[in-house]
C-alpha positions as CSV (number, residue, x, y, z in Angstrom):
1,M,41.8,19.6,8.5
2,H,37.8,19.0,8.4
3,H,36.2,16.3,10.0
4,H,33.4,16.9,6.8
5,L,32.9,17.2,2.9
6,D,32.2,21.0,2.4
7,K,30.3,21.2,-0.8
8,L,32.7,22.4,-3.4
9,A,31.5,25.5,-5.4
10,G,29.6,24.5,-8.6
11,V,29.1,21.0,-7.4
12,R,25.7,19.4,-7.2
13,L,24.5,16.9,-5.5
14,R,21.7,13.5,-7.1
15,S,19.2,14.4,-4.7
16,D,19.5,18.3,-6.2
17,V,18.9,17.2,-9.5
18,D,16.3,15.1,-8.8
19,D,14.4,17.8,-7.2
20,E,15.1,19.7,-9.9
21,I,14.3,17.8,-12.4
22,L,11.1,16.6,-10.3
23,H,9.8,20.5,-10.3
24,E,9.9,20.5,-14.0
25,T,8.4,17.7,-15.1
26,L,5.2,18.4,-12.8
27,A,5.1,22.0,-14.4
28,I,5.8,21.0,-18.0
29,A,3.5,17.9,-16.8
30,G,0.8,20.7,-15.8
31,I,1.0,23.0,-19.1
32,E,0.6,19.8,-20.7
33,K,-2.9,19.3,-19.0
34,R,-3.8,23.4,-19.4
35,I,-3.1,22.6,-22.9
36,D,-5.2,19.3,-23.3
37,E,-8.5,21.3,-21.4
38,Y,-7.9,24.2,-23.5
39,V,-11.2,24.6,-24.9
40,P,-11.3,28.1,-27.8
41,P,-13.6,30.2,-27.2
42,T,-16.5,30.6,-29.9
43,C,-18.4,33.4,-31.4
44,D,-21.4,34.7,-29.6
45,F,-23.2,35.2,-33.3
46,C,-22.8,31.6,-34.3
47,S,-20.4,28.7,-33.3
48,A,-17.3,29.7,-35.1
49,P,-14.1,29.8,-33.5
50,A,-13.5,33.6,-32.0
51,M,-10.9,35.4,-33.3
52,D,-11.0,38.8,-31.7
53,W,-13.5,40.7,-28.5
54,C,-16.0,43.6,-29.5
55,S,-14.1,46.1,-28.0
56,L,-17.6,47.7,-26.6
57,C,-19.0,45.1,-25.4
58,E,-16.2,42.8,-25.2
59,R,-18.4,39.3,-25.7
60,P,-16.2,37.0,-28.7
61,M,-17.1,37.2,-32.2
62,C,-15.4,35.5,-35.4
63,E,-14.5,37.7,-38.2
64,D,-17.8,37.9,-40.4
65,D,-19.7,38.9,-37.3
66,A,-17.3,42.0,-36.9
67,V,-17.0,45.3,-37.8
68,G,-14.0,46.6,-39.0
69,D,-13.4,48.8,-36.8
70,G,-13.2,46.5,-34.2
71,V,-17.0,46.1,-33.1
72,C,-19.4,43.6,-33.0
73,I,-22.5,43.5,-35.2
74,E,-24.9,44.1,-33.0
75,C,-23.2,46.9,-30.7
76,D,-23.1,48.2,-34.8
77,A,-26.6,48.2,-35.2
78,E,-27.3,49.5,-31.9
79,L,-24.9,52.8,-33.1
80,L,-26.6,53.2,-36.2
81,S,-30.3,53.2,-34.9
């Protein structure tokens, strides 16, 4: 006869569940904090939100300051000159 109780397979202790809930709560709080603090990038050429990055200089750019092939207006002007 056993003098101690063996943990049954599949049975979780309340402390294990509480620890898991605490860990998940802290992880969710961290994600929510990063979402709240997120500042979307703005275009390097105006104050509009950036929608893409230039494939040549990697500056953020809005749709109005992008050329059709993923190049910003400055890089495009340099390529044409």
